[in-house]
C-alpha positions in Angstrom: 0.0 0.0 0.0 1.4 3.4 -1.0 1.3 5.9 1.8 2.3 9.6 2.0 2.4 12.3 4.6 2.1 15.8 3.3 2.9 18.7 5.7 1.8 22.1 4.7 2.9 25.4 6.0 4.9 28.6 5.8 8.2 28.6 7.8 8.1 32.4 8.0 4.6 32.8 9.4 4.7 31.7 13.1 2.2 28.9 13.8 1.6 28.4 10.1 4.9 26.4 10.2 3.2 23.7 12.4 2.9 21.2 9.5 6.6 21.7 8.6 7.5 21.2 12.2 5.7 17.9 12.2 7.6 16.9 9.0 10.9 17.5 10.8 9.8 15.4 13.7 8.8 12.5 11.4 12.0 12.5 9.3 13.7 9.1 9.7 10.9 7.7 12.0 8.3 6.4 9.5 8.0 2.9 8.1 10.0 2.2 4.9 8.4 3.4 1.8 6.2 6.1 3.2 6.5 9.2 1.0 7.1 12.5 2.9 6.2 15.8 1.3 6.7 19.3 2.5 4.5 21.9 0.9 5.3 25.5 1.4 3.4 26.6 -1.7 -0.2 26.2 -2.7 -1.9 23.1 -1.3 -3.4 22.4 -4.8 0.0 20.9 -5.7 -0.8 18.0 -3.4 -3.1 16.6 -6.1 -0.1 15.5 -8.1 2.1 14.8 -5.1 -0.2 12.2 -3.6 -1.0 10.6 -6.9 -1.0 6.8 -6.6 -1.2 6.9 -2.8 -3.8 4.7 -1.1 -3.3 6.6 2.2 -2.5 10.3 2.5 -2.1 12.1 5.7 -2.1 15.9 5.5 -1.0 18.3 8.3 -1.7 22.0 8.4 -2.2 24.9 10.8 -5.8 26.1 11.4 -7.4 29.3 12.5 -10.9 28.5 13.6 -11.1 30.3 17.0 -10.4 27.1 19.0 -7.7 27.1 21.8 -4.2 27.3 20.4 -2.7 23.8 20.2 -6.0 22.1 19.6 -5.6 19.1 17.3 -8.3 17.9 15.0 -8.2 14.6 13.1 -10.6 14.5 10.1 -11.2 11.6 7.8 -11.5 13.8 4.7 -12.3 10.8 2.4 -15.5 10.4 4.4 -16.5 14.0 5.0 -15.8 17.6 4.0 -13.6 19.6 6.2 -15.5 22.0 8.4 -16.0 25.5 6.8 -14.1 27.2 9.6 -11.0 25.2 8.7 -11.3 25.8 5.0 -11.2 29.6 5.4 -8.2 29.5 7.8 -5.5 29.2 5.2 -2.8 31.8 4.4 -2.8 30.3 0.9 -5.0 31.3 -2.0 -6.6 27.8 -1.9 -6.6 26.2 1.5 -6.5 22.5 2.4 -10.3 22.2 2.3 -10.5 23.6 -1.2 -7.7 21.4 -2.4 -9.3 18.3 -1.0 -12.7 19.2 -2.5 -11.0 19.8 -5.9 -9.3 16.4 -5.6 -12.6 14.8 -4.7 -14.3 16.4 -7.7 -11.5 15.3 -10.1 -11.3 11.8 -8.7 -7.8 12.4 -7.3 -8.5 12.0 -3.6 -6.7 9.1 -2.1 -9.1 6.4 -0.8 -8.0 7.1 2.8 -7.2 10.8 3.3 -6.7 12.0 6.9 -6.2 15.7 7.8 -4.6 16.8 11.0 -5.3 20.4 11.9 -3.3 22.2 14.6 -4.9 25.3 15.8 -2.5 28.2 15.8 -2.6 31.6 17.4 0.4 33.5 15.9 0.7 34.0 12.1 2.8 37.1 12.0 5.8 37.2 9.7 8.9 36.2 11.6 7.1 34.9 14.7 8.2 31.6 16.2 5.8 28.7 16.9 3.7 29.3 20.0 4.4 26.9 22.9 1.0 25.4 22.5 1.5 24.6 18.8 5.0 23.3 19.4 3.6 20.8 21.9 0.8 19.9 19.5 3.3 19.1 16.8 4.7 16.3 19.0 1.2 14.9 19.6 0.5 14.9 15.9 3.8 13.3 14.9 3.2 10.5 17.4 -0.4 10.0 16.2 0.8 9.8 12.6 3.5 7.2 13.5 0.9 5.0 15.2 -1.6 5.4 12.3 0.9 4.3 9.7 2.2 1.4 11.8 -1.4 0.1 12.2 -2.3 0.6 8.5 -2.6 -2.6 6.5 0.5 -3.5 4.5 
C-alpha cells in the first residue's frame, strides 16, 4: 500500500509552520516506503504529489477560533472539512478547497486524513507558539501510530 504524509505550511509565518515542524519530527521515523512531502506553496500541488497513494495524511495549521494547540483529526475521504478550517489558510486555496477539488477530479486518495493544529500567531517572523510546538509532538506520534497500524 502506498502511503504519504504531506505537511503544509509557511516557515516564516509563526504557527503556520506547524505542518513543517511535524515533517521535521517525522523524518527518519516512519515505516520504509512512506513518501514524505513538505508543501510551502499552494496546497493544490498536493493533487499531483499524492497521486498513486492509497493513504494520504495531511497536516496544516488552522485558525478557527479554538484554543491554540487544539488538534483535529478529520477523515477527509468520508466528509468535507468544516468550513471554519477551509477559510483558515494563508494560501490562495486552503487544504479544504484542495481536498474538494481532488474529490471532484477523482484524485483524492481512498484514505485521506487531515490533522489540523490550531494556531494563534501567524505574524511574519514569529516563532511557533508553545501550545503549537507541543501539539506538533502529539500529531507526529499519532501519525507514526496510524501508519504502523495501517494494513500492509
